[in-house]
N, C-alpha and C positions, 0 to 999 in steps of 0.2 A: 504493500500500500504506500509506503514511504517513497519507494522508487517511482510509483505512479505520479505522486504529487510533484516530485522533482521534474519528471518528464513533462508534465503539463506546464509547470512554471517556465521551463526552458522554451517550450513552444510559444507561450505568451510573450516572452522576452523577444524571441525572433520576430514574431508578428509585429510587435511594437517598433522594433528597429526598422523593419521593412517599411512600415507605414510612415515613420518619421523621415525615411530617406525618399519616399515617393511623393508624399503630400506637399512638401515645400516647393516642388517643381510646379505644381498646379495651383495650390492655394496655401500660402503661408499662414493665413489667418486661421484656417481650420486646424492647422498643426498645433498652434498654441492652445486652442480651445480643447482639443482632444487630450493634450498633455495635462491640463488642469483637471479635466474630468477623470482621467485615469488615476491621478494621485489621490 
């Protein structure tokens, strides 16, 4: 179960990194809003 949680956490981190890298190219404003909402 612990390994499953770590795996999901890593997947979420990767998704966040990808979104942060892609969003600024199209909409920098959405990037800041998503960052504040995720925190």
